[in-house]
N, C-alpha and C positions, 0 to 999 in steps of 0.2 A: 815928753809925755807920758807916766803910765798911763795901758787902758785899762778902762771903767771896769769898777767891780761886777762879777755877776754873781747870779746864785738863782738855783733850781731847786721845786719843791714836785713830789712825784708822789701819787695815790697810788695802791697796788691791793687786788684780789686780794682776801684771805681767804685760803681754802683748805680742806680738810686735807690731810695728808695720807693719807689710804685710797680715799671715795675723789679726792681730783673739786669736790663736790664742794662751795660758800658755805662755809663757818661763820655763826659770829664770835671770832676766838680775840678780837681787840681789847678789851677789855681786860682778860689774863695777860695778853702777850702787854701792854703798858705796865702793868702789876707787877709784870717780874722784869721786863727789860734791864741790858746792861748799858749803861751811857757810853759814848764815842764824843770824843772832841770835835768831832767830822760832821757829824751829821744827830739830828733830833729826831725822833716817833714820834709822833703824836694821833689821836684818834683823829676821825674826821666824821658825818652825819650818821654813817651807818657802822654796823659793830663788827660788818665782814670786810672791811677793806681799812686802812692805815696808811698815814702821810711822814714821806720822810724830807724830812726840813735841812736843805746843806746848808753849810756856810759858805761866806761869802766867797766868790776868789776872782782872778785879776787874768787866768790864764786857761788855755783849751784845754790843760793837762792835769791840773789840779782840778779844774770841776769835775773834768770825765773821773779823778778818783772818784774823788767825794759821791759822785752815782752810786758808780760803782760800790764806797765804803756803805750807799745807804741801803742800796738791794742787798747786801751781804745784812748788815743788821735786821732788817727786818724781815730776811727769811731765813736766818739763826734762831731770830726772837722768835719765830712764830713755831718753829719747827722745834721747842721748845713746849708750846703745848699740845703739841699733836697737828702744825699747822701749817702751812708753806705762800711764798708770798708774792704774787703773781701781778706782772708788769700788762694787766689786759683794763680795756677801758671801759666796758660795758662786759657781765660777766653771758659767756656762754649758754652758763645752765641756766633755768627758770630756778626761781626759790624766792621765799617774801623776805627781805632783806630787812633789818631788824636795826630800831633808831635808836639812836647812842645816845647813854644816860647821860642829858646837858637839860639845862632850863633853856636855853637857847633854842635849841631843835626840837627842843617840845613843842615852843609857843612857835615855830616855823609847821608844823607840823599841823598845828591845828588851826593852823591861816589859811595854810597852801593847801589843805587835804590832799586826796589824791600824785598831783603833785609831789608835794614830799615823803607820801609813801612808799611812792613807786622809785623815783631817783633813786640811780645806784650808779656813780661813774666816775673814772677812775681818770684824770687828766696831768698832763704838766703844766707847770706854772713858771714865767721864767721872770727873773726880775732884772731889771739895768736899772745901777747906779747913775745917779742923775743930781747938778749943780742947785737945781730949785725945784720948785714946781711948774715954774713959768718955761723953765726950759722942758721939762715933761709934758707940757704941752703942745712944745714945737714937734718933736718924737709923738705923741700920739696922731698929730695931724697929720703926716708924713708916713709913717708908718701900716696907716689902716688897710692900704691899698694888698699888700705885701700879707695880710695874714692868712687868707686862704693859701697863700702857698704854703704857708709850715703847716695848716691842718693837714694839707696833704701830705706830706712827710713823714706824719706822724701820723698817720690813720693807723686804726687801733682793735677795729672794735668793729666787722662785720656780722659777729652772732648775736643774738641778744637772747635770751629764756627757750634758748634748744632753736631756735630760728636764721637762718642765714635772712641776715636784712635786706639783703642786695646793696646795700651802703656801705663804703670805707670804713666813716666810720659814723656808723650811728650815735656812738655818743653825740654828736656834736644836734643830729636831727632830735634827741632827749632832753637834751639843755637848754635845749631853745624855749622849752616850758615856760622856763622862769620869766618872771615878768622886763627885764633888765636885761637878759642874754644878749648876743648878737652885736653885729658892725654900729657902732656910733656916726656921726655926722663930722664935720671938720668943728673944732671946737670956737676955734679963735684967737684965745685969750684965757686967762685961768679964772677971770672975773665971771666968761660966759659959763666954765665949767662948774663953778662952784655954784652957780644959783641954778645950776640944774641938778646938780647933786643936793641940791640943798629942797629944790620944790619935787624930787624924787623921793627924798626920805621923809616929809611931812605928807606926804597926803596918805596917809594912813595904812601902804600898802608893802613896804619892806620894813622888814626890824629895824635894821642898819645899813652906813654907807656899807659892810660884807658883805649886805648884797647885791651890790651897785654890779651885775655877772656878765658885764662889759667884755668882749672880745680883749678889748686892753683898756687898763686905767693908770690912775694914780695910786699910787698904794697906798693905806691910809696908816698903814703900821710902823713905812723903810720909806728913804729920800730913791725913790724908786721908779722907775714905769715899771710895770705890772704885766705880762700877757698871757691868756688864760686862754685860748683858742685850741691848744693843742690837746690830741688823746694822749696821753703816758703812750712814751714809746716801747714796742715790742724788747727791743736794744738799747742795751745804756748808749752806746756810743751815735744812738738816731738823737740823744736830750740832748747831749754836749753838742752833736750837729747843729741843734736848733737857737742852741741858746747862742752860741757863735755868732748866726747869722745875725740875729734878734738883734744881737750888740753892734754888732756895723750897721745894720741898721740905724739903729740909734744914734750912733756915732755919728753916722751918714747925714739924719735928721738935723740934727745940732745944728753942724757946717751947712749945711744949706740952708736953715733959717739963719745963723749970725752974715752969708752970703748976701739976704734978701730974697733967696727963693720962694718963692710960695707954694703949699703944696696943691696936689695936682687933686683937682675938684672933681673929685670921679665921687657919682652922684650914689647913697648909701643904699637904697637897692641894687644896684648894680654891684656890689663888691658884695650886700646877701646873696647874689646869684650866685658868685666865683665862688662863696665861702660852701653855697648846695652845691655846686658841681664837684670842688674838691672831697666833701664827704659823699659823696655820693661816687664815684671812683678815685680818690686818693690819686696817687704819681698817674693813671694809666688815664684819662682823662681831658680836657681842655680845661680852663680856669677862663678868667675876665686878664686881661694883662694890663695891670695898673695906671701903665703910660698911658697907651692910646687908647684902652675902654674897650678890645675888640676882642676875641675867642683865642685862642691860641694852646697847645698844649700843653699840660706840666710843665714837661720840661724845657721846654721854650722860655716861660716863663719861671722857673728858677735860674737858670740859662741867664735870663733879661734882671733878675736878683743880687746876682753873683757878682754881676759887670755893675750895677749902681752902688754896689757895697763893695766894690773890689776896693779904695784906696784907705779905708779904714780894716778889712783883714789884710790890706796888706800890714797895715799898720801894728797891728795886733801880732802880727806873726800866724793869719789862719786860713791865706790864701790859701796853703796849696791843704789843710783839713778839711778847707768847707770846700773845696771844687772837688776834693777824693769822698767826703762825703755823700754829697751829693749824686753823684755819679754812681757807688755804692749802694745806693737806696735804689736812684735807680735802676741794676741789673738784679740786683736781690729781692729788691722790692719790699712793698711795710707788712707793720705786721697784719696787716688788714689779708693781705696776698697769703701768709703762712699762716693763717687761721684758717682760711677758707681752704688750703688747700691739706691738711691737715682731716677741717670736718670733707670733706671731699672724697677721701679714700677711707674714712672708717663709720660717719656718721656717727662718732660718739662726743659729748663733749667733754667728757673727761678724757678724755686722748688730747683733744684740744688744748684744755688747758694743763696735761703734762708738758706737751711737750709745750707751750710755751714756758712754762716753770720753772725749764731747764735753761729757755731763750733766756729768760729775766737774769739769770747769774751768769750766762758765758762773757 
């Protein structure tokens, strides 16, 4: 049996190529970008960011190649208009973001006020193919407790508006101001999911299903589960690692559901606390173990994740990639640790962004 398809979307900060400060270059960039069969560039909420949408893949190596192509295309297209594309999940520099020219974004700004005006984050979205929406619900219900560990691996936003936030992922805290952001409970079945979605989209708050900002959801555009909890990682190989882990967790969830294994009934507030811990400390502190509900070092939770998804990782040929990838992040540190180290050494947001720009393409 062939492995499930998976794909990624990454969002990048656009900065001036000389000053390394944010610049609203997306309209110019998108007006001159050259096409690529492996990736497409798209506008996002703010003109100081761009999104790279990769093609679906079946192997880690193909996915990683697509990630690197997306980063190359975004950065080289940005350079043509005097900018750079940088994989950081918040802007280390203070600036006033500009809303992209789009009727939907205008409506969001009108409805959500300062939340929409101040919003500036760059995330990693991972899609995993599913056979049916019902299968997707089985995945969502069994994936939820593991999501904080993925946030911890991705953490790449310690600085915001010129200050050290004290968090590894300030993006997750900032993103939480949207009304539907964060973890959700066990859905149980597709009817319940659709009932809640219908209620949320008819209550006069959300514009549409695209504003269901759950940490993981059924995609409205593709036959996939879409995991949205992660920061955009500094390194492309870390994005590929997270995608591989999500695919293996999804495959494990489908297998468990077929065998009649129920989802672990971890209370949603416990998952929220674990997500907060992941946001605060990244991989250097505790998370909540999703199996027993007890605090444990992030490294131990990641080891348990590898064990839990081990069969699926082995079947897709990703067991060594996953184990070595987790070990690499734990030893080297996340993007948050690298940003903070440069900040502590230089006290310069431009230096932090310049260093991140080089790591983005490494």
